[in-house]
Structure formats: structure tokens, C-alpha cells
N, C-alpha and C positions, 0 to 999 in steps of 0.2 A: 772553545778551540778544538776540542776532541771531535765534536759533531761536525765541524767544518772539514777536518782532515778526513773523517769517514765519508762525508759527502763527496769530496774530491776523488777519493779512491773508488767510490761507486761510479762516478761519472767516467773515470778513466777506464774502468772495467767495461762499461757500456760502450765507450767509444773505441775500445781496442778491436782491431780487426780479428775476425774469427778464422785464422789460418795458422799454418805452421804447427798444427797439433801433432801430438805423438800418435804414431800408428803401430799397431801390433802386426807381427808377421803372420801370414796365413798358417793355419795349423798343418796343412798338407798341400802338396801340389794339386792344382785344379784337375777335376775329372772331366774329360771331354764328353763322357756319356751323360753328364748332368746338364749339358747345354745344347740348344738347337738354334739354328739360324733361321729366322722367320722373315720372309720377304714382306716389306711394308710399303714399297713403292717401286715402280719400274718405268721403263721407257725413256730414260734420260740419255743424252748424247755426250759421251766421254765425261761422265761425272768425276770430279776430283776431290770433293770435300762436302762435308755435312756439318752443320752446327745449329745452335739455337740462339735466339735473341735475348734470352734471359729476362723477358718482359712479362712472364706469367701467361703468355698466350698458348704455350704448348706447341707452337709451330716449329717445323724443321725447315732449314734453308739448305738447298742443294746447289752447289756450284758446278757449272759445266765449263770445261776447258774452252769451249767455243764462244764464251762470253756472256752466258745467261745464268741468272740466279733464280731458282724456282722455290716456291713455298709448298710444303706438304702440310696440310691442315686437316685434322680429323680423318686421317688415312687416305686423303685424296690430294692430288696435285691441283693447286689453284690454276685456273685456265690460262692466265697471262703471267709472264715472268715478273718477278719482283724488280729485277733490273736487267737491262740489255745493253751491254757495252761491246757487242760484237763488231761494231764499226771502228772501235778504238784499238783492238788487239792485233797482234802480228798475224799476217795473212796465212802463214804456214800452219798456224793453229786451227784454221778453219778448214784445211784440206782433210777430208775424211779418208783419203787413201794413203796417207803417209804418217810417219811418226814425228812428233814434235814435243819438246819440253817447254814450249812457250804457250801463252794463252792467259786466260783468267785462272790464277793459281791460288789465291788466298782471300779470305773473308773474315773479318773480326768485328763484332758488335761492341760499341762502347759500353763500359760497365753501367753507365747511367742511360742506356738506350731507351728505357721506358719513359724517361723524363725528357731527354734531349733529341731522340730519334736519329742519332749519328752512328754511322758504321764506316768501315774502311775496307777497301779492296786492294789487291796486289795483282798486277798484270804486266805482261810484256807488250809494249806498244808496237805500232807499225814499223818502227825502226829496230825492233828487237831489244829495246832497253826496258829496265824495270821501272814501273810507276806505282807508287802507293798514293791512293787518292781517298779523300773523305767525301761521303755522300750523306744526305739526309732523307728521311722518309717523307712521303707526300703528306701535305697538311690535311688532305681530305680522304685518304685511302691508306689504311694501315698495311695493306698488302701490295703496295707499290712504292718504290723509291722515287724521289724527284730527280730525273735525269739532268736537270739544269742546276743542281746543287753542288756539282763536283768541284772540289778544291784539291789541287795537286799538293801533296804533303812532302813527297820525297821522290827523287829519281836517281837512277844509277845506270851508267853505261855498261852494257854487257858486250864483252869482246867476242864472244862466241855464242852459238845458238843453244847450247845446252847448259845445265847447271845454273838455272835461274833461282833455285830455292823457291820462295814465294809464300811460305806459310807465315801467318801472323797470329798472335794471341795476346790478350791482356793478362798480365800477372795480377796477383792480389794486391800489389803495390799501386795498381792503377795505371802502370806504364804499358806501352805497346811494344812487344818484342817481335822482331822481324828476322826471318831466316834469309840469308844471302848465300847462294852457291859461290864457288870459287872463280866463276867467270867462264868455265867451260873448257873445251878441247879435251885432252886426255893428260893425266899426270900433272895438272896445274902447271903448265909450262913457264908461266911468269912468277910462280911461287907466291900467288896473291894471298893464299890462306894464312901464310906466316908474315905477311906484310901489313903492319898496323897503319900504314898511310892510306890503305884502301878499305872500303867496307865489304868487299867481296870475300867469301869464305868465312863469314862471321854470323853471329847473332847480334842484332842491334837492339838497343833499348832507348826509347824516346818518350817524351811527355807530349801527348797530342792535345792537351788542354791549353792550346795557344792558337794564334792565327794559322800557323802551319805546325811547327813543333819546336820544343825546347829540348835540350839535353839535360837529363837529371844531374843534379850536382854531385851525386854519389856514384856516377858511372866510373868504372875503374881507371880509365885512361884520360879523363877530362883534365885539361890543363897541361898535359904533357906535349912536348913538341913532336911534330912529325907523326902524330897519331890521329885517327878519326875518332872524335869524342863520342860518337854514337855506339862504339863497339862495347858489347857486354861480354862476349866470349869469342874465341877465334880458333883457327886450325881445323876448319870444317870443309868438307869437299862439296857436298850437296845435301844439306839437311832437309830430308823429305818428311816433314811433320815432326813437330815437337809438342810437348804438352806439360802443363803443370798439374801435379797431383791436387785434386780438389780439396783434400783433407790436410795435407802437409805442406803444400806449395813447393815441393821438390820438382825439379825440372828434368825431364827426359827428352833427349835429342837423338833421333834416328838419323844416321848419316850414311848415305849411299856410298859404297866402296868403288874402287877403281876396277879391278878385274879378279880379285881373290877373296876379299872379306867385306862383309856388311857388319855394321856396329851400332850399339846403343850406348850413348854417353849419358852421364848423370851429373847433375849439379844440385847439391843440397840447398834447402831453402835458406839456410844461414849464410850462404856464399855472398861475398862482396863482389863477385864477378871477376873477370880477367882470366878465366881458365883457358889454357891452350890444349886443344884436343888432338893435336899432333900432325894432322895432315899438312903437307905432303911428305913429311919425314916418316910418318907411320901410316899404314893402312890397317885399321884396327889396332891390334897390339904388335904388329909385325913391321919390320923395317921396309920402307919403300925407297928412300934415298939415304945417302950417307951424311947428310947435313946433321949438325949437332944443335939441339935446342934444349934448354933447361926446363924442368918442371912440367913435363907432359902429363896430362891427365888421361889415363888409358880407359878404354871402354869397360863397362860393367858386363857386357855381353857381346858376342860376335858369332857369326857363322860363316863358313866357307862357301865357295861357289859350287861345291858339289851338293849343297843343300838349298840353293836358291840363287837369285841373280840380282835382286834389287829390293832393299828394305823399305817398308812403309811403317812409319811410327804410329803408335796408338795412344792409349790412355791407361792410367791406373783405374781399375774398376771401383767406383764408389756408389753404385746403384744399390737397390734393395732386393731386386728380384732374384738374384743368384748369389746367395751368401758365400758359397765356396769360392767365388772369384774376388771377394772383398780383399783389397790391398794388392791385387795382382796386376802388373803391367802387361798389356797385350799388344803385340805388334805382328807384322806379317811380312811375307815375301811376295812381291808383285808377280813374279814369274811362276813360281811353283804353287802359289795359293796356300802355302803353309802358314798357319797362325801360331805364334809362339807365346809362351808365358815366361814371366820374369818377376822375381821378387827377392828381397833380402831376408834371409833367415834370421832367427833370433841371435845366432852366433855372429852375425854380421856378414856372412858369406852370401854372395849373389848366386842364386839358383836360376837356371833357365833351361828350357827344352821345348821341342815342338808340342803344341797343344792340339791343334786340328791339322792333320797332314793332307786332308783331301777336301778342302773347302770348295774346290772347283771354281774359285773366283780370282780374277785379277784385282787384288785389293789395292785400290789407288789411294784410299784414305780410311781412317776411322772417324767417328764422330760421337757426340753425346747429346742427349736431350736435357731438358731442364731438371729432370730427376736423376741425372748422371747415369742413365741407362745407356748401354754401349751399342754402336752400330758399325757396320762396315759398308764401304762404298765399292761396288763392283764397276770397274771401268767399262764393262760391257753394257751397263745401264741400270742395274738394280741396286736397291738399298735394303740391307738386311739388319735386323735387330737380334742381339743376343738375348735369348729367352731360356727359362728353365725347361728342361726336357720333361715331357709329361709322362 
């Protein structure tokens, strides 16, 4: 009997997911002199995101707002795009002379992509509405998606042209998390971020291992009347990139402010979801309206518009090339090019400050490769990797 118990314990230990580990705080704030930004690819048109497929290939996938996904392999861009959905997206995203928050906005590879070849994209369609679709890789070309494999997973009407959100990522729980902006205009005029009947102004959490999707049984609002069951967290204005710490599974959400403050929100790995991050009652930790709401979770970091104009969320560094960045969350301001650092000290207090103040880049996104090395995406067309300074 004792041997059987020991065998069960061993099997449980093997089957247990390797996440939510304890992490130590960095010994000191990171030194910008220890880091350099190395260009690894260029020539992209309005690039908005970079990720990897987690399939051992070492390839990088670059998302362009205009509807193309490119592969960077062995330091070079593959000649033809991995996927072209430019005919599906909002026309104003294709205009190179004007500003748009629409287009191809998100990409997430299934955790079992190496076996099933499935991935998901998030775009605004010709009507300006959000579409989340599933695609599969081509059966005879690993560097090309099958354009005929599309399955629409989820759609959402967008009342205005801005604040589409668009980011997606899989958590270590295997579920797909989706960022939805508040629907746009200014000041969330219909108060959608605080309205649990709509998916706008939220982070959604769904199980995509179904014909389309299922709602996980442990989602915080499932079974409640007059609530959208997909909601995982709410009170967000326009979350522009969120990420899970690859070591601890903690969730970091960068939320673009209205006209005064940009913010970073935090959700610990042990959370059961349901956090209210305060918008539109609060912009950052500051009152925006006089509405009363209970239980607001305030940001762990913010900066005012005398230091920038629009936040771009990043990642907690878990690579090996720059030890001084280990455990540090890096994020940026799109307008000023400032890259910020953030971490929680041993005493529990959050520390943050500008890290690189003169990057000279319009940082539209961060990304990581299969080794968790960190990159930034410059909206002007370049991809840069964080490397140790020589």
C-alpha cells in the first residue's frame, strides 16, 4: 500500500503544471548601461506584435496592422507571409496616411501548436467590429497558414473606431485570454467598462478546445444573471498588451489612460478572477467620475502625461542573457519612447522608474522568443532584441 501511495505522489508531481513558482525580487534596479537594443529585422509595415509558436523552431512571428503575419527565421524574413488577411480587415487600417486603432491586432498560438497546428488572430473587420478567428497551419508548408481553415470563434460589435483592445494570450491553465477595450469614444460615454452585461472594457477567458469555445466553469461570473460569462476581469479602458509571468503566472495588464495617467495593473496567479480595475470611475489611481464602486483594484504603477502619452505593456524578463533584468517587468510609452522597469521589492512595495529614456522608438509592442529573451516592436518597422551590452 505504501508503494502505491508513493507511486501516486510521484505521478501527481510529474503531472503538476510547472508554473506559479516563487520568484525572488531583483537585488537592485536594472542598469540601462548593461543593456543594448540590437536590430534583428526591419522593413515591416506598421508592425504591432511579435511572438513565437512554442514549437521548437526558433521562429519569430511579426504581426502587421495591415493584415499580414511574417516569419523571421535564422535572422531573415521569409519571402512570403505566413498569413494574409488584409482583405478581411477594416479599410481604414490599410490607409498609410492616417491613424487607426483598427486592423490585425493580436496573435496567439495554441499551447499544443506543435501537435495541432492551431493559432488564433484578433482583428477588426470591414464593419469595424472585433473578430477572433482560429486558423491552422498548412499541411505541407510549416511556414504558411491554411487560409481556408478559418473558423470564427467570437465576435463583438464595436460602437466606435477606437479602443478595440485586441491582444490575446494563453495562460498556463490552457485558456485563451482576450483584451477588449471599452468600445471607444472618450471617457467611456456608455460606462461599458463597469457594465457586466457587455464584454467591452474587459479581459475575457475562454476554453478554445471546442468547436468554437466554451466558458470555463470557474470563471468568476458564470451562472450569474445579467453578466457575460466570458468576463475574467473588468474596469479597463483599452488594455494594450497584457502578459503572464513565465515563472510565476502572475498577470500584468497595461491600460491606456484617458488624458492624464497611464497604468499597469496586476493580478496574482492565485486570483480567482473578477477584479475591477476601476475605469471609468478612476483613471489610474485618480478620480475620473463621481460614481461609487466597491472593491477597486488600483494600479501597481502609473505615470502622468508629462512623461508620456500611451502605454505599451511588456513582459517580466525570464531570459538568461541579461541576469540583471531577471524578474523585472518592462513596459514602454509609445509616444516618448521611454522604456520603464517595474518590480516588487522584498518588502512587498512596488518599485518603478524610467529605464531607457531615449530609445528613439515608437514601441507598439514587446515580444519574447522561445528562450524568453525580450524584444520590442517599433511601429516604424524595426524589431529589436534586448542584449547584454558588450
